[in-house]
TIKEGU-616682 format. One line per field, with one value per residue (C-alpha): residue number from 1; y negated, z, x negated. Coordinates in steps of 0.2 Angstrom, whole numbers, plus 5000, padded with zeros to 4 digits. Layout:
BEGIN
seq = NUM	...
yy = Y	...
zz = Z	...
xx = X	...
end
This chain:
BEGIN
seq = 1	2	3	4	5	6	7	8	9	10	11	12	13	14	15	16	17	18	19	20	21	22	23	24	25	26	27	28	29	30	31	32	33	34	35	36	37	38	39	40	41	42	43	44	45	46	47	48	49	50	51	52	53	54	55	56	57	58	59	60	61	62	63	64	65	66	67	68	69	70	71	72	73	74	75	76	77	78	79	80	81	82	83	84	85	86	87	88	89	90	91	92	93	94	95	96	97	98	99	100	101	102	103	104	105	106	107	108	109	110	111	112	113	114	115	116	117	118	119	120	121	122	123	124	125	126	127	128	129	130	131	132	133	134	135	136	137	138	139	140	141	142	143	144	145	146	147	148	149	150	151	152	153	154	155	156	157	158	159	160	161	162	163	164	165	166	167	168	169	170	171	172	173	174	175	176	177	178	179	180	181	182	183	184	185	186	187	188	189	190	191	192	193	194	195	196	197	198	199	200	201	202	203	204	205	206	207	208	209	210	211	212	213	214	215	216	217	218	219	220	221	222	223	224	225	226	227	228	229	230	231	232	233	234	235	236	237	238	239	240	241	242	243	244	245	246	247	248	249	250	251	252	253	254	255	256	257	258	259	260	261	262	263	264	265	266	267	268	269	270	271	272	273	274	275	276	277	278	279	280	281	282	283	284	285	286	287	288	289	290	291	292	293	294	295	296	297	298	299	300	301	302	303	304	305	306	307	308	309	310	311	312	313	314	315	316	317	318	319	320	321	322	323	324	325	326	327	328	329	330	331	332	333	334	335	336	337	338	339	340	341	342	343	344	345	346	347	348	349	350	351	352	353	354	355	356	357	358	359	360	361	362	363	364	365	366	367	368	369	370	371	372	373	374	375	376	377	378	379	380	381	382	383	384	385	386	387	388	389	390	391	392	393	394	395	396	397	398	399	400	401	402	403	404	405	406	407	408	409	410	411	412	413	414	415	416	417	418	419	420
yy = 4990	4987	4981	4963	4962	4968	4956	4942	4946	4944	4926	4923	4931	4920	4904	4907	4905	4891	4888	4891	4873	4869	4882	4878	4887	4885	4892	4897	4898	4905	4902	4907	4893	4897	4888	4881	4884	4903	4908	4912	4911	4895	4898	4889	4881	4868	4850	4857	4872	4873	4866	4850	4850	4852	4837	4826	4831	4826	4809	4806	4812	4805	4822	4828	4840	4857	4863	4877	4870	4861	4869	4861	4875	4866	4851	4845	4835	4818	4823	4840	4857	4861	4867	4880	4893	4912	4923	4922	4904	4906	4889	4891	4878	4879	4868	4860	4866	4860	4859	4866	4870	4851	4846	4860	4858	4840	4845	4858	4845	4834	4848	4852	4834	4835	4852	4844	4829	4842	4851	4835	4830	4847	4856	4870	4878	4885	4903	4910	4929	4943	4949	4940	4941	4940	4946	4960	4957	4960	4946	4933	4924	4926	4910	4906	4908	4918	4928	4934	4940	4952	4957	4962	4976	4981	4983	4990	5005	5008	5006	5006	4990	4980	4968	4967	4962	4948	4941	4947	4945	4931	4930	4919	4919	4913	4909	4909	4906	4917	4913	4927	4944	4953	4941	4942	4961	4963	4952	4960	4977	4972	4963	4980	4991	4981	4978	4989	4978	4962	4969	4974	4958	4948	4960	4949	4958	4971	4964	4963	4959	4959	4976	4984	4992	5004	4994	4980	4975	4978	4967	4978	4993	4986	4982	5001	5005	4992	4997	5007	5001	4983	4984	4991	4995	5001	5015	5010	4992	4998	5010	5007	4997	4991	4978	4965	4977	4989	4975	4972	4990	4992	4977	4984	5000	4992	4986	4968	4960	4943	4931	4912	4906	4888	4891	4898	4915	4931	4948	4961	4972	4990	4983	4987	4973	4981	4982	4964	4954	4939	4923	4922	4935	4935	4923	4916	4911	4928	4936	4924	4928	4946	4945	4936	4950	4961	4960	4970	4966	4956	4949	4936	4921	4916	4913	4928	4929	4938	4944	4954	4943	4943	4924	4919	4902	4888	4890	4908	4904	4893	4906	4918	4905	4903	4921	4925	4910	4916	4933	4932	4916	4919	4932	4941	4943	4949	4963	4968	4968	4978	4992	4992	4994	5008	5019	5027	5036	5031	5043	5038	5019	5023	5032	5018	5006	5015	5016	4996	4994	5005	5001	4986	4984	4999	5010	5024	5023	5040	5043	5036	5024	5011	4998	4985	4992	4988	4971	4966	4972	4961	4946	4949	4947	4932	4917	4902	4884	4874	4863	4879	4887	4879	4886	4903	4903	4909	4924	4927	4925	4937	4950	4947	4951	4966	4965	4958	4947	4961	4973	4959	4956	4975	4977	4961	4968	4985	4976	4966	4982	4991	4976	4974
zz = 5062	5081	5093	5094	5074	5075	5088	5078	5063	5074	5076	5059	5065	5081	5072	5070	5089	5095	5111	5110	5112	5098	5087	5068	5052	5034	5018	5001	4986	4969	4953	4935	4922	4908	4892	4895	4878	4877	4893	4884	4893	4895	4895	4905	4890	4878	4877	4886	4895	4914	4915	4908	4919	4934	4929	4926	4945	4950	4943	4949	4967	4969	4973	4975	4960	4963	4948	4943	4929	4917	4922	4934	4944	4959	4969	4987	4991	5000	5013	5016	5006	4990	4972	4965	4951	4952	4939	4925	4928	4940	4950	4969	4981	5000	5013	5026	5044	5050	5068	5063	5049	5047	5042	5032	5022	5019	5012	5001	4995	4989	4979	4972	4966	4957	4949	4942	4934	4926	4920	4911	4904	4898	4893	4905	4920	4937	4939	4956	4954	4959	4941	4925	4916	4898	4897	4901	4908	4892	4885	4899	4898	4913	4922	4918	4936	4941	4955	4944	4930	4944	4953	4937	4931	4949	4954	4938	4940	4957	4953	4938	4941	4946	4931	4935	4952	4947	4932	4932	4950	4961	4979	4995	5011	5028	5039	5058	5072	5086	5104	5107	5100	5109	5103	5086	5084	5091	5078	5065	5070	5070	5052	5045	5053	5048	5030	5022	5030	5025	5008	5006	5011	5000	4984	4969	4953	4945	4928	4921	4904	4897	4904	4919	4930	4940	4956	4965	4969	4955	4963	4979	4968	4959	4976	4980	4965	4968	4977	4992	5002	5002	5000	5007	5026	5033	5046	5057	5059	5062	5076	5094	5102	5087	5089	5080	5079	5070	5058	5054	5052	5040	5030	5032	5024	5007	4996	4993	4976	4975	4985	4983	4981	4977	4958	4958	4961	4960	4955	4968	4967	4975	4988	5006	5019	5029	5013	5007	5010	5017	5019	5038	5051	5048	5035	5039	5021	5014	5027	5024	5005	5008	5019	5005	4994	5005	5001	5014	5019	5033	5036	5045	5035	5049	5054	5052	5034	5031	5012	5011	5000	4981	4974	4978	4977	4988	5001	5003	5004	5019	5025	5026	5036	5048	5050	5053	5066	5075	5077	5079	5089	5102	5115	5117	5098	5095	5109	5100	5083	5091	5097	5080	5071	5083	5077	5062	5061	5048	5035	5038	5036	5020	5014	5020	5011	4994	4997	5000	4983	4974	4982	4994	5006	5000	5002	5014	5032	5033	5050	5049	5039	5026	5027	5027	5045	5051	5042	5051	5067	5064	5060	5076	5089	5079	5090	5079	5088	5084	5071	5062	5061	5044	5036	5041	5034	5016	5024	5034	5018	5009	5023	5025	5007	5009	4993	4989	4974	4966	4969	4962	4946	4943	4944	4933	4920	4920	4918	4903	4895	4896	4891	4875
xx = 4900	4898	4911	4903	4905	4923	4928	4920	4931	4947	4944	4952	4968	4968	4968	4988	4990	5001	5010	5029	5033	5023	5029	5030	5036	5033	5041	5034	5045	5040	5050	5049	5048	5059	5064	5081	5089	5085	5076	5059	5042	5035	5015	5002	4994	5001	5007	5024	5016	5016	4999	5006	5021	5009	4999	5015	5020	5003	5004	5022	5019	5001	4994	4977	4973	4966	4955	4943	4933	4943	4959	4972	4978	4987	4992	4989	5005	5003	5016	5008	5010	5005	5011	5001	5002	5003	4995	5009	5011	5025	5026	5025	5029	5021	5028	5019	5021	5038	5045	5062	5074	5080	5063	5059	5075	5071	5053	5062	5074	5060	5053	5070	5071	5054	5060	5075	5064	5053	5068	5075	5058	5052	5067	5064	5073	5067	5074	5074	5074	5062	5057	5054	5072	5065	5048	5036	5019	5010	5020	5015	4998	4987	4982	4964	4958	4943	4951	4964	4952	4944	4961	4970	4959	4955	4973	4979	4967	4976	4994	5005	5014	4999	5002	5021	5016	5005	5013	5031	5037	5042	5047	5051	5039	5042	5027	5028	5017	5011	5006	4992	4987	5000	5013	5006	5005	5022	5030	5020	5025	5044	5041	5035	5046	5061	5055	5069	5082	5075	5072	5090	5097	5086	5086	5088	5080	5091	5085	5068	5062	5080	5084	5093	5080	5090	5085	5093	5075	5063	5051	5051	5049	5034	5026	5026	5015	5001	4985	4990	4976	4982	5000	5016	5019	5003	5006	4991	4998	5016	5012	5015	5001	4992	4979	4970	4955	4967	4970	4953	4949	4963	4956	4937	4943	4947	4932	4929	4933	4924	4916	4914	4896	4890	4890	4908	4918	4907	4915	4908	4922	4920	4908	4911	4911	4896	4886	4889	4872	4880	4870	4875	4878	4897	4902	4920	4923	4920	4930	4945	4943	4944	4959	4968	4967	4980	4999	5008	5026	5019	5002	4991	4985	4982	5001	5012	5018	5034	5034	5050	5061	5064	5065	5083	5092	5087	5101	5097	5078	5082	5094	5079	5068	5082	5085	5067	5065	5081	5074	5055	5054	5068	5063	5080	5082	5064	5067	5083	5074	5060	5073	5081	5065	5060	5075	5064	5049	5036	5042	5060	5055	5047	5063	5073	5062	5064	5083	5082	5074	5085	5102	5100	5113	5122	5108	5107	5099	5091	5098	5116	5127	5120	5107	5121	5125	5108	5108	5123	5115	5101	5111	5123	5108	5100	5099	5099	5099	5114	5105	5100	5118	5121	5107	5111	5128	5123	5116	5132	5143	5132	5133	5152	5154	5142	5132	5115	5112	5103	5119	5130	5120	5120	5140	5141	5129	5139	5154	5148	5141	5158	5167	5156
end
């Protein structure tokens, strides 16, 4: 591919640029939907299934429906944002882009109100953990969405936990703006390099399918065994001086999975971008769809998406958002985070990442001490605004205790087993 074509493909990444005074942030929160009386799976189908719940919310909220054929798969909310479904019918709320934490918290509060109404009407509960607590992927019905029918077998052939990733995990994601290419890539590098620290703070999946996993973050471990071309901490993007061209070349190295044509989604898995016979010289829709099939610890869509965290309770999810903003959107804090992330070589970073999944904050720093020490350093140079301080308090309390939710759950489960 020539330089002009490569440069054209970087346009999709530049759409996330925004001047600092206009900076916005967003939050995406996934939850498992469980039957309240026994924690069993609530399937997509059926009169009291997740699809019916989505339809009820659409009626109540006056939302625009997102459908594929006869299947209702999501809602566009009147005040901005969406409610969509993941492959195992996990329900995801995506906020509109907000100016600050108070506005984001207000939007999240409205979604929490709607969740409580659904819980009462349908006899369910929304569960915020990183791995399905009662069911394995083979017990979970896959959502009838065309892209998932292509992704599941493709990813399953490349990683042993692909179906766990799709149907049995939930996370929280923070979305941030960037000023220009240099700012965007700098933030991406820091986000990738410090993935072990963020993983450790927000680990919350010690139990999966009713069993102890041996990990504080089973979700994090699952992501290490999905398609290595699309996931993880890409060394090419975490290296000094990485650019948008590096990001594009990394994405071009993996084959396409599907394209959207007028008559629907078409499976073209295995096709290389340069071999795709696009109807225009460089089709932005095809390229955007291709970029949506990558799931590293941080990515551009076109904002910077931070993808480190297991699903956690709402107050801690907002804590993730304010910690991210207090690091990535404040120049002195970002510079300090950059120095912290540079302490590890790439092999050491992967070692720390594995340690974070297994033991979270008590996990070993490959150089010295524990990941808890690095997390406390990160918190110490965060620069929250006055209005953001209350939302950071749950993170402060967690790090003062020194244990992630996953570590606490592991201790509680061991104590219960011993007592029985």
